[in-house]
BABADREN-157263 format. One record per residue (C-alpha): residue number from 1; residue in three letters; x, y, z. Coordinates in nm, 4 decimals, decimal comma, always signed. Layout:
<nodes>
<n=NUM&res=ALA&x=X&y=Y&z=Z>
...
</nodes>
This chain:
<nodes>
<n=1&res=MET&x=+18,7336&y=-4,8555&z=+16,8830>
<n=2&res=ARG&x=+18,9099&y=-4,7772&z=+17,2199>
<n=3&res=ALA&x=+19,0967&y=-5,0528&z=+17,4267>
<n=4&res=GLU&x=+18,7950&y=-5,1042&z=+17,6540>
<n=5&res=ALA&x=+18,4625&y=-5,0942&z=+17,4913>
<n=6&res=SER&x=+18,1196&y=-5,2143&z=+17,5688>
<n=7&res=VAL&x=+17,7996&y=-5,2614&z=+17,3938>
<n=8&res=ALA&x=+17,4567&y=-5,4279&z=+17,4887>
<n=9&res=VAL&x=+17,3329&y=-5,7244&z=+17,2661>
<n=10&res=ARG&x=+17,0459&y=-5,9559&z=+17,2945>
<n=11&res=ILE&x=+17,1035&y=-6,3323&z=+17,3435>
<n=12&res=THR&x=+16,8791&y=-6,5174&z=+17,0753>
<n=13&res=ASP&x=+16,6428&y=-6,7994&z=+17,1527>
<n=14&res=GLU&x=+16,9116&y=-7,0373&z=+17,0434>
<n=15&res=GLY&x=+17,1472&y=-6,8958&z=+17,2971>
<n=16&res=MET&x=+17,3732&y=-6,7244&z=+17,0461>
<n=17&res=ILE&x=+17,5240&y=-6,3840&z=+17,1208>
<n=18&res=PRO&x=+17,5965&y=-6,1616&z=+16,8235>
<n=19&res=VAL&x=+17,9402&y=-5,9956&z=+16,8143>
<n=20&res=PRO&x=+17,9068&y=-5,6496&z=+16,6538>
<n=21&res=ARG&x=+18,1258&y=-5,5850&z=+16,3401>
<n=22&res=GLU&x=+18,3469&y=-5,3298&z=+16,5043>
<n=23&res=PHE&x=+18,4426&y=-5,5884&z=+16,7744>
<n=24&res=ARG&x=+18,5086&y=-5,8753&z=+16,5036>
<n=25&res=GLN&x=+18,7281&y=-5,6328&z=+16,3042>
<n=26&res=VAL&x=+18,9258&y=-5,5041&z=+16,5947>
<n=27&res=LEU&x=+18,9779&y=-5,8585&z=+16,7345>
<n=28&res=GLY&x=+19,0337&y=-6,0243&z=+16,3871>
<n=29&res=LEU&x=+18,7378&y=-6,2622&z=+16,4421>
<n=30&res=LYS&x=+18,6213&y=-6,4432&z=+16,1258>
<n=31&res=PRO&x=+18,2909&y=-6,6347&z=+16,0552>
<n=32&res=ALA&x=+18,2894&y=-6,9941&z=+16,1773>
<n=33&res=GLN&x=+18,6083&y=-6,9257&z=+16,3758>
<n=34&res=VAL&x=+18,6359&y=-7,1204&z=+16,7240>
<n=35&res=VAL&x=+18,6857&y=-6,8981&z=+17,0116>
<n=36&res=ARG&x=+18,7321&y=-6,9711&z=+17,3842>
<n=37&res=LEU&x=+18,4831&y=-6,8790&z=+17,6467>
<n=38&res=HIS&x=+18,5815&y=-6,8348&z=+18,0074>
<n=39&res=GLN&x=+18,3630&y=-6,7355&z=+18,2902>
<n=40&res=ALA&x=+18,4819&y=-6,5353&z=+18,5909>
<n=41&res=ASP&x=+18,2370&y=-6,4478&z=+18,8553>
<n=42&res=ASP&x=+17,9647&y=-6,2578&z=+18,6446>
<n=43&res=ILE&x=+18,1929&y=-6,1776&z=+18,3425>
<n=44&res=LEU&x=+18,2029&y=-6,3707&z=+18,0204>
<n=45&res=VAL&x=+18,5298&y=-6,3504&z=+17,8419>
<n=46&res=VAL&x=+18,5568&y=-6,4418&z=+17,4654>
<n=47&res=ARG&x=+18,9129&y=-6,4758&z=+17,3182>
<n=48&res=ARG&x=+19,0698&y=-6,6236&z=+17,0140>
<n=49&res=LEU&x=+19,2488&y=-6,9537&z=+17,0461>
<n=50&res=SER&x=+19,6198&y=-6,9452&z=+17,0123>
<n=51&res=PRO&x=+19,7732&y=-7,1417&z=+16,7309>
<n=52&res=HIS&x=+19,8707&y=-7,4305&z=+16,9874>
<n=53&res=GLU&x=+19,5082&y=-7,4558&z=+17,1157>
<n=54&res=LEU&x=+19,3749&y=-7,4500&z=+16,7581>
<n=55&res=GLY&x=+19,5931&y=-7,7343&z=+16,6787>
<n=56&res=GLU&x=+19,4734&y=-7,9168&z=+16,9791>
<n=57&res=GLN&x=+19,1249&y=-7,8716&z=+16,8721>
<n=58&res=ILE&x=+19,1970&y=-8,0073&z=+16,5235>
<n=59&res=VAL&x=+19,3687&y=-8,3081&z=+16,6722>
<n=60&res=ALA&x=+19,0692&y=-8,3783&z=+16,9017>
<n=61&res=LEU&x=+18,8327&y=-8,3548&z=+16,6230>
<n=62&res=LEU&x=+19,0418&y=-8,5840&z=+16,3981>
<n=63&res=LYS&x=+19,0538&y=-8,8257&z=+16,6944>
<n=64&res=GLN&x=+18,6783&y=-8,8214&z=+16,7297>
<n=65&res=ALA&x=+18,6128&y=-8,8573&z=+16,3505>
<n=66&res=LEU&x=+18,8505&y=-9,1471&z=+16,3190>
<n=67&res=ALA&x=+18,7585&y=-9,3341&z=+16,6397>
<n=68&res=GLY&x=+18,7214&y=-9,6917&z=+16,5669>
<n=69&res=ALA&x=+18,8577&y=-9,6625&z=+16,1946>
<n=70&res=ARG&x=+19,1077&y=-9,8979&z=+16,0806>
<n=71&res=TRP&x=+19,4169&y=-9,7777&z=+15,8631>
<n=72&res=GLU&x=+19,2579&y=-9,9776&z=+15,5710>
<n=73&res=ASP&x=+18,9496&y=-9,7680&z=+15,6057>
<n=74&res=ILE&x=+19,1510&y=-9,4398&z=+15,6035>
<n=75&res=VAL&x=+19,3431&y=-9,5586&z=+15,2835>
<n=76&res=ALA&x=+19,0264&y=-9,6437&z=+15,1197>
<n=77&res=LEU&x=+18,8655&y=-9,3150&z=+15,1953>
<n=78&res=ARG&x=+19,1780&y=-9,1339&z=+15,0606>
<n=79&res=ALA&x=+19,1830&y=-9,3532&z=+14,7487>
<n=80&res=GLY&x=+18,8130&y=-9,2560&z=+14,6674>
<n=81&res=ASP&x=+18,8629&y=-8,8755&z=+14,7344>
<n=82&res=GLU&x=+18,9639&y=-8,6659&z=+14,4271>
<n=83&res=ASP&x=+19,0064&y=-8,3705&z=+14,6352>
<n=84&res=TRP&x=+19,2797&y=-8,5371&z=+14,8526>
<n=85&res=ARG&x=+19,5266&y=-8,5520&z=+14,5455>
</nodes>
């Protein structure tokens, strides 16, 4: 695939935009991967997150998941989770 490639795709009723296999392969995109969307005028840019941005996303998700949890709650969850060990 050349450096600048273009393809027309149809947005689904759910608002999803399919990314053709060739684009995913060239860009190294994997299923369920988080990407950043950026809008500039009438252009939509999709790009992979840097390792730093991905780390920030993980921390934000952990903060959201643990909001209001006490340390004792977290320790109790760990103790009951066989996969943790």
